[in-house]
C-alpha atoms as one frame of an Amber mdcrd trajectory, in Angstrom:
protein
  20.038  19.939 -10.894  18.414  17.136  -8.892  18.113  13.382  -9.080  14.394
  12.615  -9.089  12.590   9.275  -9.095   9.080   9.455 -10.523   6.516   6.673
 -10.385   3.479   6.511 -12.667   0.610   4.176 -11.809  -1.495   2.082 -14.130
  -4.142   4.770 -14.678  -1.422   7.222 -15.745  -0.347   4.958 -18.641  -3.727
   3.370 -19.393  -3.810   4.397 -23.073  -1.719   6.006 -25.808  -2.845   9.552
 -25.012  -1.944   9.187 -21.339   1.427   7.634 -22.147   2.196  10.640 -24.344
   1.112  12.993 -21.545   3.465  11.221 -19.130   6.274  11.595 -21.671   5.599
  15.361 -21.862   5.627  15.612 -18.047   8.955  13.804 -17.950  10.349  16.071
 -20.691   9.512  19.172 -18.599  11.488  17.834 -15.632  14.324  16.737 -17.947
  14.521  20.164 -19.608  15.317  21.681 -16.198  18.510  19.621 -16.062  17.262
  16.967 -13.651  18.475  13.385 -13.751  15.420  11.137 -13.919  14.577   7.555
 -13.051  10.997   6.638 -13.938   9.116   3.666 -12.468   6.028   2.490 -14.352
   3.179   0.145 -13.486   1.265  -2.079 -15.882  -1.331  -0.142 -17.871  -4.869
   0.158 -16.518  -6.393  -3.183 -15.565  -3.673  -5.262 -17.238  -2.692  -7.124
 -14.055  -6.307  -8.013 -13.261  -6.825  -9.191 -16.837  -3.739 -11.401 -16.657
  -4.918 -12.908 -13.377  -8.324 -13.616 -14.914  -6.678 -15.194 -17.948  -4.503
 -17.428 -15.778  -7.537 -18.761 -13.895  -9.190 -19.747 -17.172  -6.127 -21.847
 -17.976  -5.496 -23.186 -14.466  -7.611 -22.342 -11.380  -4.612 -22.879  -9.095
  -1.424 -21.972 -10.974   1.937 -22.059  -9.208   3.199 -18.765  -7.790   6.339
 -19.003  -9.898   4.385 -19.097 -13.145   2.104 -16.307 -11.931   5.172 -14.131
 -11.452   6.377 -15.034 -14.934   3.011 -13.946 -16.329   2.338 -10.820 -14.276
   5.799  -9.333 -14.821   4.977  -8.917 -18.519   2.477  -6.123 -17.839   5.136
  -3.647 -16.713   7.449  -4.664 -19.542   4.844  -3.463 -22.057   4.490  -0.132
 -20.209   8.204   0.660 -20.016   8.762  -0.083 -23.705   5.830   2.077 -24.829
   6.834   4.973 -22.578  10.421   4.749 -23.843   9.110   4.903 -27.405   7.025
   7.980 -26.535  10.126   9.718 -25.163  12.153   8.729 -28.219   9.454  10.345
 -30.374  10.089  13.718 -28.691  13.868  13.230 -28.832  14.526  12.564 -25.145
  17.427  10.116 -24.656  16.004   7.126 -22.813  16.571   3.487 -21.931  14.145
   1.020 -20.349  14.951  -1.840 -17.974  13.070  -4.741 -16.427  13.573  -5.340
 -12.729  15.963  -8.158 -13.566  18.062  -5.978 -15.895  18.326  -3.087 -13.475
  19.520  -5.319 -10.620  16.591  -5.403  -8.166  17.383  -8.466  -6.032  14.585
  -9.982  -3.956  14.024 -12.939  -1.685  12.530 -16.174  -3.015   8.874 -15.600
  -2.052   6.974 -15.586  -5.330   4.067 -13.088  -5.692   5.025 -11.368  -2.396
   8.771 -10.892  -2.721  10.723  -8.350  -0.677  13.651  -6.346  -2.011  16.996
  -7.354  -0.497  19.415  -5.319  -2.597  19.585  -2.986  -5.602  22.670  -2.919
  -7.791  22.929   0.678  -9.026  25.936   0.405 -11.369  23.966   0.134 -14.618
  21.637   2.981 -13.695  24.506   5.244 -12.677  26.257   4.586 -15.989  23.154
   5.558 -17.977  22.485   8.622 -15.826  26.006   9.831 -16.580  25.031   9.687
 -20.261  22.096  12.004 -19.441  19.547   9.354 -20.297  16.143   9.054 -18.707
  15.916   5.585 -17.151  12.597   3.777 -17.157  12.255   0.827 -14.782   9.500
  -1.771 -14.611   7.881  -1.515 -11.202   6.512  -4.393  -9.123   9.227  -6.882
 -10.065  12.728  -8.128  -9.400  14.790 -11.300  -9.473  16.269 -13.765  -7.028
  19.975 -14.569  -6.838  19.123 -17.570  -9.014  17.657 -15.247 -11.707  14.079
 -16.305 -10.994  11.582 -13.527 -11.816   9.595 -12.356  -8.784   6.852  -9.800
  -8.142   6.401  -7.643  -5.056   2.643  -7.954  -4.585  -0.115  -5.522  -5.515
   1.019  -1.917  -5.236   4.636  -3.020  -5.475   5.576  -0.302  -7.985   5.443
   2.261  -5.154   7.933   0.114  -3.270  10.159  -0.128  -6.339  10.207   3.664
  -6.705  11.078   4.406  -3.078  13.673   1.618  -2.968  15.367   3.029  -6.085
  15.271   6.538  -4.592  16.908   5.233  -1.413  19.564   3.244  -3.291  20.427
   6.158  -5.583  20.181   8.749  -2.768  17.687  10.697  -4.858  16.682  14.232
  -3.911  12.975  13.481  -4.331  10.585  10.617  -5.039   7.339  11.644  -6.726
   4.400   9.234  -6.828   2.067  10.204  -9.681  -1.412   8.735  -9.463  -5.037
   9.458 -10.395  -5.706  11.580  -7.289  -4.287  14.983  -6.367  -2.694  13.815
  -3.136  -3.591  12.260   0.212  -7.127  13.025   1.403  -8.720  12.928   4.850
 -10.866  10.040   3.532 -11.651   8.365   0.233 -13.245  11.243  -1.748 -15.278
   8.744  -3.742 -17.164   7.809  -0.569 -16.872  11.005   1.490 -17.738  14.073
  -0.576 -16.408  16.493   2.068 -12.934  14.873   2.169 -10.098  17.414   2.114
  -6.673  17.104   0.495  -3.776  17.316   2.947  -0.793  19.402   1.897   1.381
  17.442   4.374   1.253  14.245   6.419   3.789  12.507   8.657   5.508   9.249
   7.735   3.867   7.532  10.722   0.364   8.698   9.819   0.830   7.812   6.162
   2.117   4.376   7.111  -0.924   3.736   9.297  -3.354   4.946   6.611  -1.649
   2.854   3.928  -1.599  -0.233   6.152  -5.250   0.248   7.043  -6.539   0.331
   3.490  -5.849   3.757   1.976  -4.886   3.033  -1.637  -2.732   6.095  -2.348
   0.590   4.531  -1.291   1.683   0.968  -0.625   2.620   0.422   3.061   6.057
  -1.013   2.271   6.928   2.062   0.223   6.152   4.302   3.201   8.197   2.056
   5.506  11.185   2.441   3.195  10.687   6.198   2.851  10.641   6.600   6.633
  13.610   4.290   7.175  15.836   5.988   4.593  14.323   9.485   4.960  13.340
   9.615   1.289  11.515  12.893   0.489   8.170  11.649  -0.797   5.497  13.543
  -2.714   2.095  12.284  -3.893   0.518  14.149  -6.799  -1.758  13.768  -9.798
  -0.534  12.944 -13.282  -3.684  14.537 -14.735  -3.716  18.028 -13.185  -0.824
  20.381 -12.434  -1.580  21.077  -8.765   0.322  20.972  -5.508   0.332  17.479
  -4.051   0.895  16.058  -0.565   4.363  15.961   0.980   5.193  13.153   3.434
   7.475  14.523   6.157   8.805  13.890   9.640   6.141  14.562  12.265   8.148
  17.263  14.019   8.093  19.417  10.863   4.325  19.784  11.069   1.808  21.893
  12.929  -1.640  20.379  13.386  -4.909  21.813  14.577  -6.896  18.562  14.791
  -6.247  15.328  16.675  -7.353  13.004  13.840  -5.723  13.457  10.432  -7.656
  11.001   8.303  -9.806   7.917   7.881  -9.058   4.638   6.146 -11.191   1.673
   5.220 -10.347  -1.800   3.994 -12.880  -4.040   2.246 -10.378  -6.873   1.715
 -10.974  -8.334   5.160 -12.139 -11.689   6.485 -12.588 -12.777  10.102 -11.852
 -16.237  11.515 -12.797 -17.428  14.981 -11.783 -20.527  16.953 -13.888 -21.583
  19.939 -12.675 -23.407  23.047  -8.955 -23.149  22.419  -6.946 -24.796  25.246
  -5.186 -22.201  27.374  -1.727 -23.743  27.067   1.692 -22.337  26.147   2.533
 -22.700  22.453  -1.022 -23.107  21.128  -1.277 -19.590  19.669   2.338 -19.761
  18.509   1.750 -22.938  16.519  -1.397 -21.557  14.906   0.041 -18.219  13.817
   3.399 -19.685  12.788   1.534 -21.983  10.398  -0.224 -18.978   8.878   3.061
 -17.081   8.641   4.757 -19.959   6.812   1.990 -19.687   4.209   2.742 -15.938
   3.880  -0.686 -15.020   5.236  -0.661 -11.678   6.998  -2.671 -11.693  10.236
  -3.905  -8.279  11.303  -6.193  -7.897  14.325  -6.124 -10.605  17.023  -8.559
 -10.818  19.930  -8.413 -13.468  22.672 -11.280 -13.766  25.159 -10.832 -13.986
  28.890  -9.936 -17.483  30.092 -12.747 -19.702  31.377 -12.152 -23.269  32.600
  -8.691 -23.218  30.969 -10.039 -22.454  27.495 -10.194 -19.308  25.355 -11.770
 -18.110  22.125  -9.472 -16.553  19.531 -10.552 -14.353  16.616  -8.351 -12.696
  14.017  -8.540 -10.985  10.642  -6.710 -11.701   7.397  -6.948 -10.444   3.799
 -10.120 -11.823   2.199  -7.974 -13.007  -0.733  -6.240 -15.473   1.621  -9.386
 -16.857   3.258  -9.515 -20.252   1.510  -5.840 -20.943   2.151  -6.109 -19.770
   5.764  -9.145 -21.953   6.475  -7.264 -25.068   5.362  -4.480 -24.249   7.821
  -6.808 -23.260  10.677  -9.018 -26.350  10.326  -5.968 -28.607  10.483  -4.601
 -26.720  13.487  -8.027 -26.774  15.152  -8.206 -30.555  14.904  -4.743 -30.884
  16.421  -5.459 -28.628  19.399  -9.057 -29.761  19.919 -11.141 -26.622  19.291
 -14.905 -27.100  19.430 -15.739 -25.014  16.354 -14.273 -22.734  13.692 -16.297
 -19.915  12.131 -15.491 -17.270   9.532 -17.062 -14.227   7.883 -16.123 -12.355
   4.721 -18.915  -9.750   4.868 -16.896  -7.466   7.153 -14.643  -4.446   6.664
 -12.214  -2.390   8.707 -12.714   1.322   9.403  -9.953   3.303  11.108  -9.137
   6.772  12.389  -5.508   7.937  12.291  -3.744  10.930  13.815  -0.435  11.681
  15.521  -2.308  14.048  17.832  -4.088  11.090  19.436  -0.995  10.319  21.528
  -1.664  13.275  23.857  -5.452  13.470  23.521  -7.506  11.101  25.725 -11.042
  10.175  24.757 -10.531   9.839  20.998 -11.470   6.151  20.894 -14.535   6.801
  23.079 -15.644   9.535  20.682 -15.243   7.186  17.713 -17.317   4.495  19.416
 -20.011   7.033  20.331 -20.239   8.306  16.742 -20.643   4.766  15.412 -23.142
   3.882  18.135 -25.294   6.864  17.106 -25.442   5.304  13.640 -26.386   1.938
  15.208 -23.204   0.356  13.819 -22.043  -2.697  15.759 -18.319  -3.137  16.493
 -17.185  -6.737  16.009 -13.486  -6.250  16.825 -11.363  -3.317  18.029  -7.634
  -2.649  17.700  -5.624   0.376  18.825  -2.130   1.842  18.670  -0.721   5.203
  19.728  -1.983   6.914  16.574  -4.894   4.807  15.311  -8.109   3.060  16.306
  -9.568   0.369  14.039 -12.938  -1.341  14.155 -14.315  -4.334  12.282 -17.885
  -3.665  11.136 -20.291  -5.073   8.558 -19.251  -4.171   5.038 -22.696  -2.683
   4.409 -22.049  -0.055   7.125 -18.792   1.311   5.679 -20.144   4.334   3.799
 -22.297   5.410   6.715 -19.424   4.954   9.176 -16.915   6.950   7.114 -19.220
   9.920   6.587 -20.318   9.976  10.228 -16.716   9.838  11.491 -15.564  12.475
   9.005 -18.297  14.840  10.187 -17.876  13.933  13.863 -14.145  14.669  13.892
 -14.649  17.754  11.653 -12.083  16.605   9.108 -13.516  18.965   6.508 -11.933
  21.758   8.574  -8.484  20.218   8.854  -5.437  22.461   8.510  -1.962  20.942
   8.258   1.117  23.094   7.783   4.640  22.014   6.873   7.961  23.680   6.172
   8.340  21.379   3.179   6.260  21.878   0.066   5.269  19.618  -2.776   5.057
  22.232  -5.495   3.534  21.857  -8.949
């Protein structure tokens, strides 16, 4: 008997038939004597529809009221799934994030989990009930409803698994596992049977939509066994493991791309201590995540600075940057939202020189211009025009022979 946390995404509960299928999948795990905690997202495009509705009422609603609105999507899902389990005589109880004791900080729409009170869940598990928890949401110490940002249900699931010391956390989605690239854009993409925490974290942070980056961070930190699999087909998924448990035959494991990117540049920034600090602290206070930063070589005591942010935050960031630019005396501020980020990721890159050069050569052969470059021990990222993304991904996938990838692991994510 094991304690298993399962998470079902919006596509898995998009309609009545799929909700009933999820209930049957849960019943199979329950019939084996497992204790189950289920995390559910809002159905289908519910969150997007609620956001659209809010903008029709108020183009710039407060973040607090957005949280109040968006948290309702998951509440519908947990109630309907609980009803589906009741219909097949599985003992069940559903909880909102507030009810189950998920305590977050006070940052509305992008809250972070601070604590999870497990008492209520443990009581219900002792009664052999399946627990269904609304993903993506929590509460502050003042009982204000908060949401964790897009993809936050993954984070909820892993956080619950860590708090409950679960034996396994399964992320059920609309794909069969983690692929070497987005199979919708790269037809030769291969499913990985295993990937390291570090590689998965890089891919998730760089735009891969399978797992939310914060969920992978938590899984790595608390060593939560994590499996990604499909809720539509009964096939082996992808297990996320420690790097040392894996054998790899290729240097690069996978590709990621991110279309939610904008680039901002400041010209003639005074080369003085504190200038960059003031600029990026202002962006941080507005909860704007800055990704790639490039500063040009100094000339006549001035520099140019360019950086990338999520495209969703562009308007808010420009307000901050223009104000900061006036204060520090920059000559001009430019921006572009027709760019994207393409990245290669692989733990084998640490001991293999020339990987970045090969990436640049492959893109050069396709006449793709590189606007910004960023590297770490296990990834190389490039900012390119958004119109070049498909071409870049397919060329890189072929160039690094990712259709031939073989990854072996002692751990298995069995169907």
